[in-house]
C-alpha angles and dihedrals in degrees: 000000000000118000120260124237090265091052090048090054089050089051091052090049090050091050091060097034095059096057090044090054091047089059086078093053097091089055093064104033134086124228094269096050090045091054089053091047090053090050091052091054091051096046091045086063091047090052091045092054094043091048092053089068105033098032108031098028095034095223119135106230138168104189093099095101092049092052091048090052092047090056094046096045092039091055093046092048093048091051097042102036103029101029095233118157112256093241090058091050093061099079090039089053086051090053089050089052091048090051089051089049090054093050092047093051102033089103087069087071086065093052099263112147146161117005094003091056090044091056090049091053090049091051090048090054093051091046091054091049089051089053091051090054099042101033090082096154091059107023101029091245117235090345090064124206133272131227116225121231112286135204136193123207089343095309117120116238095202092098118081091223092059091046091053094065092052092045092049094051093049092046092051091050093049093045091050092047091050092050090050091051092050090052093048130085090262092052092050088051090052091054092043089057088052092054099042123343095188093054090045092052090050087063090060096257113144096234096182091056090047090054092050091047091052091052091047094050090046088051092049093053094044091044091055088049088053090056089052090048091053091057092040094057097026088217134067122211129180088233089066090068103045135113094286091061090048092053093048091048090050090049090051090056094047096043092047095045130280109257094006122125091198088049091059089064095043094047093047092048094047097047094042094051097039097066089053091060092044091060085086088072105058113199092014101068096103093047095050092042092055094045093050093048091050091048092051093048092049093048095039110027089172091052134239090306089071089067091059092048089055090053097053141353090234087079094055108114118210091210094052121099117213 
């Protein structure tokens, strides 16, 4: 059952109420919990961008890690080599991610789809990681590169509590922009391609361009998240953008709910917090992590977002496919 107009208004109210309530979070957390909260915000954006391609577009893709790395390295290079303030580097890191999304998906303009395009995106991700390792003069190679202490309007951004407010504002803006796109004609075209590309093309919609756009918007969101990650960790390593990160990002999307914007937040929160609890089992973290993820997917094939949809129609997403 689709939500009524009243329920849609309640959903809009909830969208703005949650971030407003989260503004009080740094007042009641310690340094460790605040670091985890910042990580959740960043990986919620990563899951949101990743989900735009594999959930809303319906194209299996593996360039997410490369786009995340482009944003992180792009931000660090702009700050270190060009002296730009970190806050200015964020949209530029997003543009770098969007450019990477275009390169990863350009083959779609030649009619390449599905598993063939997925393999190309995987190869693109590995190529970018190779460049991070071997481009020592620019990226620092295996040693990585640091990000100097930053400030904004005279306020130091070395404290995780100060970072949280910036991260939260940027996340809200990107989530709102993504929702607006999904509700627009372009967003409906993206989901139409997911359902039936041939039928969509018969309506005169340029499906190849829609696919490339989806990758570029995904890259922009993930690239911005990479810039946040660079400030969050203060150091960027090639290992941060390898296959393990790709697997975890993919798990966040599936656990949260494929194609669900709410699910991006739930999946990021669940799989960022879970490893912290598993630290109590040294040497067994990966085993327990995998078993728990499998158990969740078996019990909730539509992800954690399906639990919210059962609670109230206000959580039903028009762009989500059951």
